[in-house]
Each structure stands twice: as structure tokens, then as C-alpha cells.
N, C-alpha and C positions, 0 to 999 in steps of 0.2 A: 477543344482541349478539355480533358477531364479536370474537374475542380480538385485540387489537392489540399489537404489539411496543412496549415503552416507548422513548421517544426517549432516545438516549444523549447524555450531556453531557460525558463525559471518557473517552478511550480511551488505551490504552498504559500503559507503566510506565517509571519511571526506575530500576528495579532492574537487577542484572546476574545472569546465570545462575550465576556462581560455580562452574563445574564443575571448574576447576583449583585444586588446593591450593597453598599457598605452598611454594616449593622444588621443585616438580615441573616438568619441562621442558614448555614450551608447544608441544606437537606436535599438530596437528589430526588427527582421525580421517578417513580417506579417505572421501569421498562418492562411492563407486564401486559400481555394481550388480554382482551376481554374474553375469557374462556367460558364463563358461566359456571365454572366448577372451582372448588377449593384447590389452591396451589399445593403441590407436593411439599414435603418437609425438606428444607435445604440440607444438602450433604456436606457442603464446603464451609469451613469456619473462616473467620476473618483473616487468619494467617495464610490459609490456602488461597483465598481470594486475592490477597496482595501478591502472592507469588505468581498466580495465573495472569493477573492483569499486567504485571511487569514483563513476564515472559512473552505474552502475546503482543504487547506494545513493542518490545525490542524486535521481535520477528517481523512485524509489519513495517517498522521503520527501515528495516534492511531488505525488504522484499522487492527489490528492483528487478524488472523483467529483462535482465541483461542478456539472457541466452536466446531471446527471440530472433534477433537479426541473423545469427549464425544458423539457427534452426531453419528459418525461412530460406536462406541462401542454399543450404544443403539440399533441401527437398525440391526447390525450384530447378536445381540442376538436372532433375529427372524429366524435365519437360522437353518438348521438341517444337520446331517451328509451327506456330499457329495453335499450339496446345500447351499452355494456356495463352490467351490473348493478353499481351503486356504492352501498355503504353508507357514508354520510358521518358521521364523528364529530368534525368540526372544531369548535374553540371558541377564541375569542380569537386569539392569534398562532399557534396550532397548526392546521395543516392535517393531517387524519388521515382516511383512508378505506380501505376494503377493496373490491377489485374481483374479481368472479367472472364470467368471460366465456367464451362460446363462441358467437359470433354475428357476423353481417355486416350493416352498415347498408344503407339503401336506396341509398347512394352507393358501395357496394362496399368500405367500410373494414372490415377484419376485426379482431376482438378475440378472443384465445384465452388461456386460463390464468388464474392467480390472482396477486394481489399485495396485501399489506398494506403501507401506506405512511404515513410521518409526515414532516412538514417544518415547521420552526419557525425564525423569524428575529425578532430584536428583543426577545426575552424578557429581563427583568431578574430574576435570582435571586441573593439574598444579595450584591447589589452587582455581580454579574457580568453582562455582556451575553452572551447565549447564542444561538448559531445551531446548527442541526443538521438532519440528514436520516437516515432509516432506512427500509429496506424488506426484506421477505422475499417472494421471488417463486418461483413454480413454473411454469416453462415459459410465462412471460407474453410475449405478442407483440401488437403493433399494426402493421398494414400497410395502406397506402393504395394505390389503383390507380395513383397517380402515382409509386410507388417509394419513398416515405418509409416507414421502419419503425423500430421499437424493440423489441429482444428482450432479456430478462433472465431469469436463473435463479440462485437462491441468496440469500445474505444480504449486505447492504452497509450501512454507516453511516459518517457523519463528524460531528464536532462541533467547535465553535470557541468558546472562552471568553476574555473580556477583562475585566480590571479595572485599577485604578491600579498594580498591582504585578507583574502577570504576564499573559502571553498564551499560551494552550495550544491545540493542535489535534490531533485524532486521527482515524485511519481504520481501519476493520476491514471487509474485504471478502473474501468467499470464494464464487466463482462466476464467471459470465460476464455481460457486458453488451456490446451492440453496437447501432449505429444507422447509418443511411445518412449520408454525409458532411455533408449540410446539417444534419440533426438533431443529429449528434454534435458539430459545431463543433470545438473544440480539446480536448475532454475526453479524457484519455488512456485511460479505460476504454471509452467509447463508440466511440472510433476503433479499438479493438482493439490498441493499443500495450501495454496492460497486461491480463493475464488470469491468473487463478489465485487464490492466497491472499496477502493482505497485511494486516499489522498495523503501523501506524506511529504515531509520536508526535513532535511537535515543540513546543518550549516556550522561552519567554524569561522568566526570573524575575528581573526588575530587572537585566538584563545577564548573568545566568548562563544560558547557552544549551545546549540539548541536542536532538539528533535521533536517533531510534531506529527501526530497521526489522527486522521479522521477516517473511520472505516465502518463498514457493515459487512461482516464476513462470516461465511461458514468455516468451521474449524474441524479438522480431523484429529480428534483427541479422545481418549477414553473417558475423560471427565467433563471437558468443556467442548461444546458443539457450536458455539457462536459468540461473536464479540460485536459490540457497538461502541465505538469511541467517538467523542465529539471534542475536537481540538485538544486532545490529550497530549501533553508535552512533558519533556524532561529538559529543564532550563536551569542548570545549577547556578548560573550567575544571578538568578532571581530568587531561587529557593534551593538550598543545598540538601535539604532533608526530605523533600516531598515533590511529587509530580504536580502539575497544574492541569486544571480542566476536569473532565468527567469521563467515566468509562463504565461499561456494563459487560458482564460475561454471562453466558447461559450454560447451566449444567445440563448433562445428558437427560436428567429427569424433567427438564423444562423450566426449572427455577432460574429466574434472572437475579443476579447480584448487581446492584447499582451503587457506584461510588462517586462522590464529589470530593476532589482534592482542593488544594489552595486555588484561589482565583485572583485574577487581576481585572478589576471592574472595567477599565478602559486602557487602551494602549498608552504606555508611559506611566500609568499609576503604579503605586506600590502594591505588591502582592499581599492579599489578605488571607490569613489562616495558615501561614507556613509553620506548622507545628509538627510535621512529620506524618500526620494521619489524615484520613478523609472520612466523611460521613458515609454510612453503609446502610443500604436497604437489602433485605433478602426476601424474595417473593412479595415485594411491596411493603414489607414490615420493617420499621427502623430497628437496628440492632444496637445492643449496648456496647459491643466491642467495635471500635473503629477499625478501618483498614489502614495499616501503617506500612509505609514503604520499607523494604528490606535493604540490606547493604549490597545486594547483588546488582542493583540497577546500574551503577557506574561501570561495572564490568560487562553488562549486557549491551550497553551503548558505549563503546570504547572509541574515543577519538584520538588516542595516543599516537597512532600511526597515520593520522590524517582522517579523512572521512571513511566511514565504514564501508562504502562502496564507491 
């Protein structure tokens, strides 16, 4: 029997990295490669950096690969007996199978690569309603003569749990996913809007809300081409005016902007530095103007109708 990856039911963490000790200045370490040349002049000011960090944080917190199960099911329907080879381990509410493929059907649909896949919806566990998806793929691709395709490589999962007291959702993806526009729909991973590494968690615990993102991503944007977030979070119950953690964005000219917001030295400790603004480096140089959160963040991460996804 093929080894299948267990379906994840909860991802992410509500802890803080606690790298800054009490009393030490909150200065970020520059996220700047050793290029051996002088860095370009930064083009973005502190206000623009604040808006970019918030926008990218919100987009990544909401970037669940929800469209993948339907996309895979749709293109798999083009197979025929023996092409591809599918080992099915599904039971009850769990869909689980392994595909090993290197073939072309009589209709010209090609299947290449390997994927172990699990999908579940509607399971009840300890009073929680549980949905989730997980796959591990090795250069897996389906392509039809009509131009429809799905290609994935790496690991990806999401989970969603709901009970009478809390709703939580998490994503962990490291790799690439891409599909043609029709197959992709509005899934941010399949459309290519998101690629790279992402670990995110969002939760609503009877009104106490939190969103956390750790990511190293390429970004398709005229001004910002990359982000690097380390346990960056929006947790208004701890700090109503400022994000927690650290984040970096890279301009198209190569300049990295590094920001350290308020910190919580250890789990359960009081937040340090909740003044609405974070320390700012541009191209490795400390800036006089701090990066201050805008009023847009509560609207970008909106829990008013339940979890964002």
C-alpha cells in the first residue's frame, strides 16, 4: 500500500517568535543580500511601505488553495482505465488516493508525475466540523488537447474547523501550482498570483480574533516583487493600533524594506511597543520615519461575517 500523507486538521500557531528582549530597541535586521554593490535608492516612502505590507499580509492570510480539489477532479475525469494509474484508499467522507502517471489517453490527454492526495469535508470530530485538503506532488501535470492543464509540485494543505466556540483555518504550502484560466477560476495559487512558501492561520475564538502569516513569496506587482514575513500577525485583542511581528517587502529595483512592529517576548507576556508604528530599514539603513499601520487593516481582515474563508 502506498504511504499517504495524513490529513491536517489544524495549522499555524498563536505564539510569537519573541526574538526581542524587554528593554532592547526594536530595530529590524536588514533583509539585504550581499551583492557587493551599492543598493539602489528606495522609491517607496514609509506610508507606501505600510500600505504594501498590510495589503500583502491580508492577501496571504486569505490565500487558501480552495479551488484545487475541484480543478483536480475536473481534469482527472479525462482519464481512462489504466491512464493514469490510481490507487484509491477513500473511505466515508475521506477522498484519498495516489496517482503514478506517465501516459497519454486515446483522446490525447497526458498525465505525468506523481501525487498523493487527500480531501475531506463534513467530518465531525470531538464536536468540531472539519474540512481539509492535502497533497504532495512531484512534477505532476495533466494537459488536454484543448489547452486545459493543471501542474503542481511540492506540498500543500489547508484545514478548517468549526464548533460552538471557535472557528479556525490554516494553510501550509511550499511549492508551485498553476492551471489554465478556466480551470484555475479565482484560486490565487492556481492563477499564479501566489507562489512560494506560505504558512498562515486565522481564528475567531468567541470574538477574540487573530490572523498570522509567515511567508517567502514572489509577488506579481508593478512596485513590489517579493515579501518575507516572519510570524507577522493582526491580533487586535493584544494591540488595537499595530500589527505584531516583522515583515519585509522588496521593491522592483531590488531594495528591501524591513519593518519590526510590536513584539510579545514570550507566549502570555504583555505586548511591547504597541504605539501604532514599527521600526523601518530601507536598503539596510534606519529610516527617520517609522512605518505606521493605517486604518485599512480591520477592513482588509474582516471577521464580521465569520472567518474570511
